[in-house]
C-alpha positions, 0 to 999 in steps of 0.5 A: 500500499503506497502511504498517501503524504499526509499520511506521513507528515500526521505520523511524524507529526504523531512520533515526534509530538509523543518525544515531545510529551516525554521529554516536557514528562521528565522535566516537569517532574524535576521540578521545572515549574510550568510557566516558566518551562513555556516563557523560555520553550517561547523565546528560544523558538523566536529565532526559529521563527523570525528566520521563518517569517524572513523567507515568507516575507513576500507570502506575508504582503500578499494576504488578505486582511482577512487571512490576518484575521483568521491568524489572529483567531488561531493563535488565540484560539490553539496557543493561548486558549489551549493553553489556558485549558490545559492548565486548569484541566490537568489541576483538576481534572485526574490525569487518566480521566485527562489521558482519555477525555483529551481524545474527544479531539475526534468527536470535535474537529469531525464535528466541526470540520462538517459544519464548516470544511463540508468534509462529510460524516461517513460511517465508516468514521464513525466506526473509527472513532467509536474503534479509537475513543475504545482504545483511548479509553483501555490505554488510558484507563487500565479498562479501570472506571472514570469517576468524572469530576467538575475539572472535566469541563477543562479538558471537554474546553480543551478539546473543543479548542484544540479541534476548532483552534489547531485542526479545522483553522489550521485547516482553514488556513492552509487552505489559502497560505501556504504551511509556513507562512500559517505556521510561522504567523500563528508562532509569533501573534500567539508570542506577546500573550505567552510571555504575559501568561507566562510573566504573570504566574511566576518568576522566571528564571533559567530552567534546571535542565538547559540542553532537553530545553533548547531540544524541547523548543525545537522539536515544538518548531519542528512539530506545527511544521509539521502539523500545518504540512499534514494540513496542506495535503489532508483533511482535519479529520485525517489528521486527527485520526492519526495524529492519535496514534501519539498517546500509543508512542507515549505508552510506549516511549515510556515504558523504558525512559520513566519507568512506567508500566503498560497491563496487557489492557493498555496495550489491546486499547493502543493495539485498538488506536493502531487498527483504526489507524490503518483504517483511516488510511487503508479507506482514505479517510 
């Protein structure tokens, strides 16, 4: 089976995101303040994106007012809005609940893609979404029941913001602009709000593990490039479904790197996600 270019970008993004999550866990579990980490990953990434902006300056000059409005909306929703929602979600919702409920992003993406991108909702899509959610449930919980809390509303809110701000607005943007213009414009617009958010919540100090923070910064940059290249070549629904591979990669990387264990039920859940991902590509969703 010949793989589509969209699948290659999506699966590469899922792998990079998984590595980034593992490195974030390592840095945060060693005592780094999340807001301090946000500040440094934003500031250190600035040179990467400035170079990108300079390369895309002709494209930026050609943009219409509506294009800039789209970039601003995407930056505020997918960077600032998602960042705030995640802080509250992780603060008030159990980690197991978060790991499962955040995958509802697939459901919301399909709904928003139908409303704003005219992507059809088919029986195949619905079956694959159910398969992904069941797999995510087993992978996140190990088969244990979930007791829902009020904090879970923030996780659902984050999933909605990712589905609309990153996936749907990202696809709309790449329909009108080049992926590099979208990714660099989104970052540059979100710099000031993210920095102000970090400054308002913590005193800024040099990170304890600066080399790892530099690696995380580069991976964040690479992830954004891969995601928006993927949107250029595939649907929003396809991208979010393939990105569901991320928790599978995280779980299997965490086993040797973080000493976390995997149960048979979790492995079964991961297998369901992989099966759904293969079917997404095979059925050309």
